[in-house]
C-alpha positions in Angstrom: 42.2 40.2 114.2 45.8 39.9 115.6 48.8 39.9 112.5 49.7 36.5 114.0 46.2 34.9 113.6 45.7 36.8 110.1 49.0 34.6 109.1 47.9 31.4 110.6 44.9 31.3 108.8 46.4 32.1 105.5 48.7 29.5 105.9 46.2 27.0 106.9 44.0 28.1 103.8 46.8 27.8 101.4 48.1 24.3 103.0 44.5 23.2 102.6 44.2 24.3 99.0 47.4 22.9 98.1 46.3 19.4 99.6 43.0 19.3 97.8 44.6 20.5 94.6 47.6 18.0 95.0 45.9 15.3 95.7 43.5 15.7 92.8 46.3 16.0 90.3 48.1 13.0 91.9 45.2 10.8 91.4 44.7 11.8 87.7 48.2 11.8 87.1 49.0 8.2 88.7 45.2 7.0 88.0 46.6 4.2 85.5 49.1 3.0 88.1 46.8 2.5 90.7 45.7 -1.1 91.2 42.1 -2.3 90.3 41.3 -3.2 94.2 42.4 -1.2 96.9 41.5 -0.8 100.8 38.2 1.0 100.8 37.8 1.0 104.8 39.6 1.0 107.5 38.7 -0.5 111.3 39.2 1.2 114.6 42.7 -0.3 115.1 43.9 1.1 111.3 43.5 -2.4 109.4 41.7 -2.6 106.4 38.7 -4.4 106.8 37.3 -4.1 103.2 38.4 -3.8 99.5 36.9 -2.3 97.0 37.4 -0.7 93.4 39.8 2.4 92.7 36.9 4.1 91.5 36.1 4.6 95.3 38.7 6.8 95.3 37.3 9.4 92.8 34.3 9.7 95.9 36.7 10.1 98.3 37.9 12.9 96.2 34.6 14.7 95.2 34.1 14.1 99.5 37.5 15.8 100.2 36.7 18.9 97.5 33.0 19.0 98.9 34.0 19.4 102.4 36.7 22.2 101.6 34.0 24.3 99.9 31.4 24.0 102.4 33.7 24.7 105.2 35.3 27.7 103.2 31.9 29.3 102.3 30.9 28.8 106.0 34.3 30.5 107.6 33.3 33.4 105.1 29.9 33.4 106.6 30.2 34.8 110.3 26.8 35.9 110.9 25.4 32.2 110.3 27.9 31.0 113.2 26.4 29.8 116.3 29.4 31.0 118.7 27.6 29.8 122.0 28.8 33.4 123.4 27.1 36.8 123.6 27.8 38.9 120.8 28.3 42.4 121.5 30.1 45.4 119.5 33.2 45.2 121.6 34.0 41.5 121.2 32.3 40.6 118.0 36.0 40.9 116.4 37.8 38.5 118.3 34.6 35.9 118.4 35.1 36.0 114.7 38.7 35.3 114.9 38.5 32.5 117.2 35.7 31.0 115.4 37.4 31.5 112.3 40.4 29.6 113.5 38.2 26.8 114.6 36.7 26.3 111.0 40.2 26.6 109.6 42.2 24.5 111.8 39.4 21.8 111.4 39.4 22.3 107.7 43.1 21.4 107.4 42.8 18.4 109.7 39.9 17.1 107.4 42.0 17.7 104.5 45.3 15.9 105.9 43.2 13.2 107.1 41.3 12.4 103.8 44.4 12.9 101.7 46.8 10.6 104.0 43.9 7.9 103.9 43.3 8.5 100.0 47.2 7.7 100.1 47.6 4.7 102.0 44.5 3.6 99.9 46.5 3.9 96.5 49.6 2.3 98.2 47.6 -0.5 99.7 49.1 0.2 103.0 47.3 0.2 107.0 46.4 3.2 108.5 48.1 2.7 111.6 46.8 1.9 114.9 47.7 5.9 115.9 45.5 7.3 113.1 42.4 7.3 114.8 43.8 8.8 118.1 45.7 11.5 116.3 43.1 12.5 114.2 40.7 12.6 116.8 43.1 14.9 119.2 43.8 17.1 116.5 40.0 17.8 115.8 38.9 17.9 119.1 42.0 19.5 120.6 41.6 22.4 118.3 38.3 22.8 118.8 38.5 22.9 122.9 41.5 25.1 122.4 39.6 27.6 120.4 36.5 27.5 122.0 38.0 28.0 125.6 39.8 31.3 124.0 36.5 32.5 122.3 34.6 32.1 126.0 37.3 33.7 127.7 38.1 36.4 125.5 34.4 37.4 125.1 33.6 37.6 128.4 36.5 39.6 129.0 35.4 42.3 126.4 31.8 42.2 127.4 
């Protein structure tokens, strides 16, 4: 793995952990100040379409932690990845690097998304019309970008 990509992965992993820990600490510390009723669901336009109890924020936090832990576990088990390319001794390291980049980038994107939604809900605001598009572009953009890199780099090394 090249040094630059190793740094990229470390930075995103640290930022993801900071988001999880920070949002957990914020939820605990700010709990008594959160209104009893908060936005609980948003439509595609980013407008609130359902309200619920502040207890639903705990579910969001548990889900956030679960996603973080599951993706972190999967990213450490490259033998379990279905890469879509033929693995050889020559291309194995490159494929593992690029698929690791996919997982870490998507994990970070999901952490940002869930922490943002949780914060918006706590403060009773709408997500904004841009949120759905930005989330889809970030998720699928990184998936496509790194998948193309996996494909071409692995073919070159076969």
